[in-house]
Short mmCIF file of the C-alpha atoms (twelve columns), coordinates in Angstrom:
data_MODEL
# 
_entry.id   MODEL 
# 
loop_
_atom_site.group_PDB 
_atom_site.id 
_atom_site.type_symbol 
_atom_site.label_atom_id 
_atom_site.label_alt_id 
_atom_site.label_comp_id 
_atom_site.label_asym_id 
_atom_site.label_seq_id 
_atom_site.Cartn_x 
_atom_site.Cartn_y 
_atom_site.Cartn_z 
_atom_site.pdbx_PDB_model_num 
ATOM 1   C CA . MET A 1   -23.781 -0.218  -26.438 1 
ATOM 2   C CA . GLU A 2   -27.375 -0.086  -25.533 1 
ATOM 3   C CA . VAL A 3   -28.181 2.500   -22.908 1 
ATOM 4   C CA . LEU A 4   -31.042 1.467   -20.592 1 
ATOM 5   C CA . ARG A 5   -33.121 4.293   -19.303 1 
ATOM 6   C CA . LEU A 6   -35.103 4.290   -15.932 1 
ATOM 7   C CA . VAL A 7   -38.457 2.827   -16.008 1 
ATOM 8   C CA . GLY A 8   -41.206 3.221   -13.364 1 
ATOM 9   C CA . ASP A 9   -41.192 5.354   -10.400 1 
ATOM 10  C CA . SER A 10  -39.454 3.094   -8.039  1 
ATOM 11  C CA . ASP A 11  -35.813 3.569   -9.554  1 
ATOM 12  C CA . VAL A 12  -34.233 7.060   -8.999  1 
ATOM 13  C CA . VAL A 13  -30.563 6.207   -9.865  1 
ATOM 14  C CA . CYS A 14  -29.311 4.132   -12.838 1 
ATOM 15  C CA . VAL A 15  -25.570 3.782   -13.455 1 
ATOM 16  C CA . ASN A 16  -25.269 2.758   -17.174 1 
ATOM 17  C CA . HIS A 17  -22.204 0.870   -18.079 1 
ATOM 18  C CA . VAL A 18  -19.958 3.515   -16.468 1 
ATOM 19  C CA . SER A 19  -16.168 3.394   -16.846 1 
ATOM 20  C CA . LYS A 20  -13.764 6.093   -15.793 1 
ATOM 21  C CA . ARG A 21  -9.982  6.330   -16.833 1 
ATOM 22  C CA . TYR A 22  -7.316  9.021   -15.860 1 
ATOM 23  C CA . GLY A 23  -4.962  8.543   -18.591 1 
ATOM 24  C CA . ASP A 24  -4.008  4.804   -18.834 1 
ATOM 25  C CA . GLN A 25  -5.415  4.132   -15.417 1 
ATOM 26  C CA . ALA A 26  -8.968  2.386   -15.422 1 
ATOM 27  C CA . VAL A 27  -10.716 3.554   -12.221 1 
ATOM 28  C CA . LEU A 28  -14.205 2.192   -12.933 1 
ATOM 29  C CA . LYS A 29  -14.923 -0.521  -15.285 1 
ATOM 30  C CA . ASP A 30  -18.308 -1.097  -16.838 1 
ATOM 31  C CA . ILE A 31  -20.354 -0.405  -13.807 1 
ATOM 32  C CA . HIS A 32  -24.146 -1.094  -14.194 1 
ATOM 33  C CA . PHE A 33  -26.799 -1.159  -11.466 1 
ATOM 34  C CA . SER A 34  -29.872 0.745   -10.397 1 
ATOM 35  C CA . ILE A 35  -31.279 1.953   -7.002  1 
ATOM 36  C CA . ARG A 36  -34.811 2.079   -5.977  1 
ATOM 37  C CA . LYS A 37  -36.587 4.916   -4.275  1 
ATOM 38  C CA . GLY A 38  -36.468 5.015   -0.380  1 
ATOM 39  C CA . GLU A 39  -33.523 2.438   -0.398  1 
ATOM 40  C CA . ILE A 40  -30.350 2.545   1.535   1 
ATOM 41  C CA . PHE A 41  -27.711 1.294   -1.003  1 
ATOM 42  C CA . GLY A 42  -24.155 0.658   0.476   1 
ATOM 43  C CA . LEU A 43  -21.103 0.601   -1.698  1 
ATOM 44  C CA . LEU A 44  -18.646 -1.518  0.051   1 
ATOM 45  C CA . GLY A 45  -14.978 -1.820  -0.979  1 
ATOM 46  C CA . PRO A 46  -11.457 -1.146  0.101   1 
ATOM 47  C CA . SER A 47  -9.513  2.028   -0.621  1 
ATOM 48  C CA . GLY A 48  -8.971  2.668   -4.268  1 
ATOM 49  C CA . ALA A 49  -11.907 0.526   -5.344  1 
ATOM 50  C CA . GLY A 50  -13.566 3.196   -6.899  1 
ATOM 51  C CA . LYS A 51  -16.270 4.228   -4.483  1 
ATOM 52  C CA . THR A 52  -15.445 7.914   -4.324  1 
ATOM 53  C CA . THR A 53  -15.019 8.149   -8.006  1 
ATOM 54  C CA . LEU A 54  -18.546 6.687   -8.570  1 
ATOM 55  C CA . VAL A 55  -20.377 8.837   -5.960  1 
ATOM 56  C CA . LYS A 56  -18.776 12.028  -7.272  1 
ATOM 57  C CA . GLN A 57  -20.162 11.233  -10.601 1 
ATOM 58  C CA . LEU A 58  -23.627 10.659  -9.011  1 
ATOM 59  C CA . ALA A 59  -23.492 13.873  -7.363  1 
ATOM 60  C CA . GLY A 60  -22.488 15.613  -10.594 1 
ATOM 61  C CA . LEU A 61  -19.008 16.541  -9.683  1 
ATOM 62  C CA . GLU A 62  -17.330 14.287  -12.289 1 
ATOM 63  C CA . VAL A 63  -18.272 12.674  -15.549 1 
ATOM 64  C CA . PRO A 64  -17.683 9.244   -16.757 1 
ATOM 65  C CA . THR A 65  -15.193 8.386   -19.648 1 
ATOM 66  C CA . ASP A 66  -17.923 6.083   -20.969 1 
ATOM 67  C CA . GLY A 67  -21.511 5.173   -20.282 1 
ATOM 68  C CA . GLU A 68  -23.970 7.531   -18.239 1 
ATOM 69  C CA . ASN A 69  -25.345 8.142   -14.952 1 
ATOM 70  C CA . VAL A 70  -29.210 8.858   -14.780 1 
ATOM 71  C CA . ILE A 71  -30.844 10.313  -11.648 1 
ATOM 72  C CA . PHE A 72  -34.446 11.209  -11.572 1 
ATOM 73  C CA . GLN A 73  -34.827 10.409  -15.247 1 
ATOM 74  C CA . GLN A 74  -32.072 13.069  -16.085 1 
ATOM 75  C CA . ARG A 75  -28.564 12.496  -17.298 1 
ATOM 76  C CA . MET A 76  -25.928 13.765  -14.948 1 
ATOM 77  C CA . PRO A 77  -24.363 16.217  -14.434 1 
ATOM 78  C CA . SER A 78  -27.718 18.331  -14.291 1 
ATOM 79  C CA . LEU A 79  -27.796 21.539  -12.281 1 
ATOM 80  C CA . GLN A 80  -31.485 21.161  -11.983 1 
ATOM 81  C CA . ILE A 81  -31.119 17.718  -10.496 1 
ATOM 82  C CA . MET A 82  -28.113 18.537  -8.171  1 
ATOM 83  C CA . LYS A 83  -30.519 20.659  -6.358  1 
ATOM 84  C CA . ARG A 84  -32.376 17.609  -5.355  1 
ATOM 85  C CA . ILE A 85  -29.228 15.874  -4.050  1 
ATOM 86  C CA . GLY A 86  -27.414 16.200  -0.665  1 
ATOM 87  C CA . TYR A 87  -23.846 15.272  -0.964  1 
ATOM 88  C CA . MET A 88  -21.173 14.700  1.804   1 
ATOM 89  C CA . GLY A 89  -17.780 14.156  0.537   1 
ATOM 90  C CA . GLN A 90  -14.776 12.261  2.399   1 
ATOM 91  C CA . SER A 91  -12.942 15.846  2.840   1 
ATOM 92  C CA . ASP A 92  -15.006 18.345  4.922   1 
ATOM 93  C CA . ALA A 93  -15.748 21.527  2.855   1 
ATOM 94  C CA . LEU A 94  -16.021 23.689  5.991   1 
ATOM 95  C CA . TYR A 95  -14.769 27.087  6.648   1 
ATOM 96  C CA . GLY A 96  -12.675 27.110  9.916   1 
ATOM 97  C CA . GLU A 97  -12.922 30.696  10.553  1 
ATOM 98  C CA . LEU A 98  -16.579 30.705  10.691  1 
ATOM 99  C CA . SER A 99  -18.927 29.382  13.304  1 
ATOM 100 C CA . ALA A 100 -21.035 26.332  12.747  1 
ATOM 101 C CA . LYS A 101 -24.078 28.363  12.298  1 
ATOM 102 C CA . GLU A 102 -22.216 30.598  9.940   1 
ATOM 103 C CA . ASN A 103 -21.329 27.679  7.916   1 
ATOM 104 C CA . LEU A 104 -24.712 26.357  7.924   1 
ATOM 105 C CA . GLU A 105 -26.063 29.812  7.009   1 
ATOM 106 C CA . PHE A 106 -23.753 30.099  4.082   1 
ATOM 107 C CA . PHE A 107 -24.562 26.664  2.540   1 
ATOM 108 C CA . ALA A 108 -28.246 27.248  3.253   1 
ATOM 109 C CA . ALA A 109 -28.008 30.329  1.155   1 
ATOM 110 C CA . ILE A 110 -26.379 28.253  -1.672  1 
ATOM 111 C CA . TYR A 111 -29.231 25.744  -1.329  1 
ATOM 112 C CA . GLY A 112 -31.570 28.662  -1.856  1 
ATOM 113 C CA . LEU A 113 -33.449 28.265  1.654   1 
ATOM 114 C CA . LYS A 114 -35.376 31.307  2.557   1 
ATOM 115 C CA . ARG A 115 -34.824 32.902  5.890   1 
ATOM 116 C CA . LYS A 116 -37.792 31.361  7.527   1 
ATOM 117 C CA . GLU A 117 -36.577 27.965  6.321   1 
ATOM 118 C CA . ARG A 118 -33.147 28.553  7.428   1 
ATOM 119 C CA . LEU A 119 -34.504 29.390  11.011  1 
ATOM 120 C CA . GLN A 120 -36.319 26.118  11.094  1 
ATOM 121 C CA . ARG A 121 -33.749 23.812  9.477   1 
ATOM 122 C CA . ILE A 122 -30.535 24.856  11.191  1 
ATOM 123 C CA . PRO A 123 -31.525 23.759  14.684  1 
ATOM 124 C CA . GLU A 124 -33.186 20.670  13.370  1 
ATOM 125 C CA . VAL A 125 -29.886 19.523  11.457  1 
ATOM 126 C CA . LEU A 126 -27.800 20.385  14.488  1 
ATOM 127 C CA . LYS A 127 -29.982 18.313  16.729  1 
ATOM 128 C CA . ILE A 128 -29.844 15.364  14.319  1 
ATOM 129 C CA . VAL A 129 -26.130 15.107  14.513  1 
ATOM 130 C CA . ASN A 130 -26.028 16.001  18.172  1 
ATOM 131 C CA . LEU A 131 -24.222 19.355  17.796  1 
ATOM 132 C CA . ALA A 132 -26.926 21.504  19.330  1 
ATOM 133 C CA . GLY A 133 -25.266 24.174  21.576  1 
ATOM 134 C CA . THR A 134 -22.147 24.428  19.355  1 
ATOM 135 C CA . GLU A 135 -23.679 27.040  17.024  1 
ATOM 136 C CA . LYS A 136 -21.227 29.647  17.959  1 
ATOM 137 C CA . LYS A 137 -18.178 27.928  18.032  1 
ATOM 138 C CA . LEU A 138 -15.473 28.271  15.464  1 
ATOM 139 C CA . VAL A 139 -15.272 25.173  13.291  1 
ATOM 140 C CA . SER A 140 -11.479 25.374  13.623  1 
ATOM 141 C CA . SER A 141 -11.979 24.273  17.238  1 
ATOM 142 C CA . PHE A 142 -13.968 21.175  16.236  1 
ATOM 143 C CA . SER A 143 -12.576 17.716  16.342  1 
ATOM 144 C CA . GLY A 144 -12.417 15.607  13.381  1 
ATOM 145 C CA . GLY A 145 -15.605 13.744  14.086  1 
ATOM 146 C CA . MET A 146 -17.396 16.849  14.916  1 
ATOM 147 C CA . LYS A 147 -16.581 18.220  11.435  1 
ATOM 148 C CA . ARG A 148 -17.804 15.124  9.968   1 
ATOM 149 C CA . ARG A 149 -21.124 15.629  11.773  1 
ATOM 150 C CA . LEU A 150 -21.429 19.170  10.716  1 
ATOM 151 C CA . SER A 151 -20.697 18.182  7.100   1 
ATOM 152 C CA . LEU A 152 -23.488 15.707  7.370   1 
ATOM 153 C CA . ALA A 153 -25.912 18.434  8.873   1 
ATOM 154 C CA . ILE A 154 -24.964 20.603  5.755   1 
ATOM 155 C CA . SER A 155 -25.784 17.733  3.467   1 
ATOM 156 C CA . LEU A 156 -29.408 17.501  5.204   1 
ATOM 157 C CA . LEU A 157 -30.309 21.264  5.237   1 
ATOM 158 C CA . HIS A 158 -32.470 21.396  2.008   1 
ATOM 159 C CA . GLU A 159 -34.217 17.884  2.743   1 
ATOM 160 C CA . PRO A 160 -32.757 16.352  -0.371  1 
ATOM 161 C CA . GLU A 161 -34.612 13.504  -2.194  1 
ATOM 162 C CA . LEU A 162 -31.299 11.751  -2.697  1 
ATOM 163 C CA . LEU A 163 -28.514 11.715  -0.080  1 
ATOM 164 C CA . ILE A 164 -24.945 10.578  -1.221  1 
ATOM 165 C CA . LEU A 165 -22.571 10.173  1.652   1 
ATOM 166 C CA . ASP A 166 -18.967 9.170   1.202   1 
ATOM 167 C CA . GLU A 167 -17.844 7.415   4.375   1 
ATOM 168 C CA . PRO A 168 -20.057 9.669   6.596   1 
ATOM 169 C CA . THR A 169 -19.104 8.038   9.956   1 
ATOM 170 C CA . VAL A 170 -15.320 8.043   9.788   1 
ATOM 171 C CA . GLY A 171 -13.930 9.284   13.031  1 
ATOM 172 C CA . ILE A 172 -17.373 9.273   14.734  1 
ATOM 173 C CA . ASP A 173 -17.913 7.286   17.983  1 
ATOM 174 C CA . PRO A 174 -19.797 4.058   18.048  1 
ATOM 175 C CA . VAL A 175 -22.598 5.526   20.084  1 
ATOM 176 C CA . LEU A 176 -23.288 8.529   17.865  1 
ATOM 177 C CA . ARG A 177 -22.821 6.309   14.719  1 
ATOM 178 C CA . LYS A 178 -25.687 4.090   15.929  1 
ATOM 179 C CA . SER A 179 -27.840 7.305   16.239  1 
ATOM 180 C CA . ILE A 180 -26.836 8.639   12.824  1 
ATOM 181 C CA . TRP A 181 -27.815 5.139   11.192  1 
ATOM 182 C CA . GLN A 182 -31.091 5.562   13.016  1 
ATOM 183 C CA . THR A 183 -31.503 8.820   11.409  1 
ATOM 184 C CA . PHE A 184 -30.817 7.206   8.052   1 
ATOM 185 C CA . ASP A 185 -33.796 4.740   8.936   1 
ATOM 186 C CA . ARG A 186 -35.949 7.642   9.585   1 
ATOM 187 C CA . LEU A 187 -35.047 9.549   6.289   1 
ATOM 188 C CA . LYS A 188 -35.713 6.320   4.377   1 
ATOM 189 C CA . SER A 189 -39.241 5.722   5.958   1 
ATOM 190 C CA . ASN A 190 -39.924 9.138   4.604   1 
ATOM 191 C CA . GLY A 191 -38.925 8.149   1.166   1 
ATOM 192 C CA . THR A 192 -35.426 9.585   0.891   1 
ATOM 193 C CA . THR A 193 -33.094 7.449   -1.135  1 
ATOM 194 C CA . ILE A 194 -29.497 7.066   0.459   1 
ATOM 195 C CA . ILE A 195 -26.348 6.087   -1.172  1 
ATOM 196 C CA . VAL A 196 -23.447 5.294   1.644   1 
ATOM 197 C CA . THR A 197 -19.860 4.301   0.832   1 
ATOM 198 C CA . THR A 198 -18.145 2.442   3.724   1 
ATOM 199 C CA . HIS A 199 -15.515 -0.191  4.364   1 
ATOM 200 C CA . VAL A 200 -17.179 -0.967  7.748   1 
ATOM 201 C CA . MET A 201 -18.563 -4.195  7.611   1 
ATOM 202 C CA . ASP A 202 -21.287 -3.641  10.570  1 
ATOM 203 C CA . GLU A 203 -22.538 -0.673  8.544   1 
ATOM 204 C CA . ALA A 204 -22.791 -2.415  5.328   1 
ATOM 205 C CA . GLU A 205 -24.978 -5.077  6.960   1 
ATOM 206 C CA . LYS A 206 -27.366 -2.220  7.806   1 
ATOM 207 C CA . CYS A 207 -27.941 -1.202  4.156   1 
ATOM 208 C CA . ASP A 208 -30.947 -2.638  2.160   1 
ATOM 209 C CA . ARG A 209 -28.586 -3.582  -0.755  1 
ATOM 210 C CA . LEU A 210 -24.923 -3.640  -1.264  1 
ATOM 211 C CA . GLY A 211 -22.687 -3.251  -4.389  1 
ATOM 212 C CA . LEU A 212 -19.343 -4.812  -3.801  1 
ATOM 213 C CA . LEU A 213 -16.578 -2.986  -5.694  1 
ATOM 214 C CA . ARG A 214 -12.953 -4.252  -6.014  1 
ATOM 215 C CA . ASP A 215 -10.375 -2.708  -8.447  1 
ATOM 216 C CA . GLY A 216 -12.937 -0.595  -10.182 1 
ATOM 217 C CA . LYS A 217 -15.285 -3.562  -10.874 1 
ATOM 218 C CA . LEU A 218 -18.631 -4.402  -9.464  1 
ATOM 219 C CA . ILE A 219 -18.129 -7.810  -8.239  1 
ATOM 220 C CA . ALA A 220 -21.509 -8.605  -6.775  1 
ATOM 221 C CA . ILE A 221 -24.912 -6.754  -5.803  1 
ATOM 222 C CA . GLY A 222 -27.759 -7.852  -3.510  1 
ATOM 223 C CA . THR A 223 -29.124 -7.627  -0.105  1 
ATOM 224 C CA . PRO A 224 -26.525 -8.515  2.638   1 
ATOM 225 C CA . THR A 225 -28.494 -11.779 3.433   1 
ATOM 226 C CA . GLU A 226 -28.403 -12.794 -0.365  1 
ATOM 227 C CA . LEU A 227 -24.732 -12.118 -0.531  1 
ATOM 228 C CA . MET A 228 -23.827 -14.164 2.539   1 
ATOM 229 C CA . ALA A 229 -26.193 -16.953 1.344   1 
ATOM 230 C CA . ASP A 230 -24.877 -17.253 -2.129  1 
ATOM 231 C CA . THR A 231 -21.373 -17.601 -0.731  1 
ATOM 232 C CA . SER A 232 -22.310 -19.565 2.358   1 
ATOM 233 C CA . SER A 233 -20.726 -16.962 4.470   1 
ATOM 234 C CA . GLN A 234 -21.398 -15.940 8.071   1 
ATOM 235 C CA . SER A 235 -20.527 -12.340 7.451   1 
ATOM 236 C CA . ILE A 236 -20.322 -9.606  4.797   1 
ATOM 237 C CA . GLU A 237 -16.542 -9.592  5.180   1 
ATOM 238 C CA . GLU A 238 -16.410 -13.218 4.177   1 
ATOM 239 C CA . ALA A 239 -18.771 -12.915 1.374   1 
ATOM 240 C CA . PHE A 240 -16.736 -9.975  0.142   1 
ATOM 241 C CA . LEU A 241 -13.549 -12.135 0.228   1 
ATOM 242 C CA . VAL A 242 -15.395 -14.977 -1.586  1 
ATOM 243 C CA . TYR A 243 -16.671 -12.808 -4.314  1 
ATOM 244 C CA . GLY A 244 -13.067 -11.200 -4.638  1 
ATOM 245 C CA . GLY A 245 -11.469 -14.571 -5.116  1 
ATOM 246 C CA . ALA A 246 -9.508  -14.385 -1.845  1 
ATOM 247 C CA . VAL A 247 -11.485 -17.389 -0.425  1 
ATOM 248 C CA . HIS A 248 -12.971 -20.346 -2.267  1 
ATOM 249 C CA . GLU A 249 -16.312 -21.491 -1.703  1 
ATOM 250 C CA . ASN A 250 -16.797 -24.798 -0.249  1 
# 
């Protein structure tokens, strides 16, 4: 198999014919695409489609069975590249017995932030996710939505060049969800590349491009407008159903 390396400065991620198997179960099947710098790229699909497995590989937490993932011209996993990535998983990796600020301090130290940087960034990220004023509260007292927001704040601490978010707005109310997406747009305008997994259709339409995943296969890729136009659909949900074979095109 020919492996395609990245060319040019506009691509920061390249997924090269990636497959993943656990025993006899194929979770990802020959996935191949690239992501440009400063792009919000959405991975859309139902539970079990392979979204989480793929983003864990991109974050350097798993390796493919076949193929390779290349980020910033380096094959993953790479500890050097992982320092340039912010990752937020589906499960909140938080310490309930610590306060919000103590959690942020802990992860800031892991990211290598100096004291002066921590003093600046911790209030900034708490404000971004609308958790200012909760610094001293124990995380064990947080609601599920508050924990998701704190996890997002942690992923933003070191101002990563690539942000990988696995269903970041689950359990978050619509008003705050809108605010978070406005934050994504601001980060994008500053050159941050963002990968978001979602099964929420209105969020999918906010992405610059979408990769549609079903049963471990990439069934379509393009801008929301392109995907709807190609299937004569009025919504991303309808386009997904057409690509997946559940609805036949007219």
